[in-house]
N, C-alpha and C positions, 0 to 999 in steps of 0.2 A: 504494500500500500504506500509506503513512504517513497519508493522509487517512482511510482506513478505521480505522486504529488510533486516530486522533484522535477520530473519531466514536464509536467504542466507548468510549473513555475518557469522553467527554462524557455518553454515555448512562448509564454506570455512575455517574457523579457525580450525575446527575439522580435516579437510582434511590435512592441513599443519602439524598439530601436529602428526597425524597418520604417515605421511611420515617421519617425524623426528624420531619417535620411530622406524620405520622400518629401517631407515638408521643406527641408533645406534645399533640395533640388528645385522645387517649385519657387522658392524665394530667390534662388539664383537666376532663374528664368525671368522672373518679374523685374529683378534689379537690373537685368541686362536690357530691359525695355520691351520685352515681349509680353503683351497682355494675354495672348492666346497661346495655349500649348501647341495647338495645331500649326500655327504660323512658325513657332520656334522649331518644331520638328521638321517642317517643310524646308525652312531656311538652312537647317543643319543636316539635311539628308538622313533623317531618322524616321523610321516607320511611326506614323501618328499613333496607331493603336498601342505599339510597344511603349512609346513615350508616355501615353496616357496612363498605362499600367504602372510605370515608374513613379509618376506623381501620386498615384493612389496607394503606393506602398506594397505593390506586388513584389514577389521575389525577382531580383534582377541578378545578372551575372556581374562578376568583377569587371569583365571587359566592357560592359555597358556603362558601368560607373566611371571607368577610366576614360571612355569616349566623352562622356558628359563633362568630366573635369577638364579634359583637354579643350573642349569647346569654351569653357569658362576660364581657361588659362589658370587653373587652380591645382595645387598639389594635394595628394591624399592627406598630408599632415595639416594643411590649411583647412581642408574641408572638415576634418574630424576634430579640429582643435577645441570646439565648444562641446564636444560629447564627453560626458563623464560617467563613470560607473556609479558614483554616488547618486547622481540625478536619476539614473535608470532604476536604482533600488528604491529611491523615494517614491517615484511614480508607481512602481510595482506594489509597494506597501500601501499606498493610497488606494489603488484599485482593489487590493485584497480586502482592505477594511470596508470598502463600499459593498463588496460581494457578501461579506459576513453580515453586514447590517441589513441587507435585503432579505 
């Protein structure tokens, strides 16, 4: 039973981080002056459907992430500099508490 809870916790943690990555990618697009994800994808020769999934937090490949970072002229270190494990754990604890209260 504990292994199952541990796996659920890890999956939840992964989901939160994926959403945070997606949000940051969307923020980069908007900061670059693209209001529309479709126009951004078109201008950068990316499949629109694939890019839409990226911004929605779907599972993406490292290659896709690197392509997007290259477009924004950003390194991996620069992209992930605001990501902290402590923040992930705080979000996870908050969601766990909400689930227990419900």
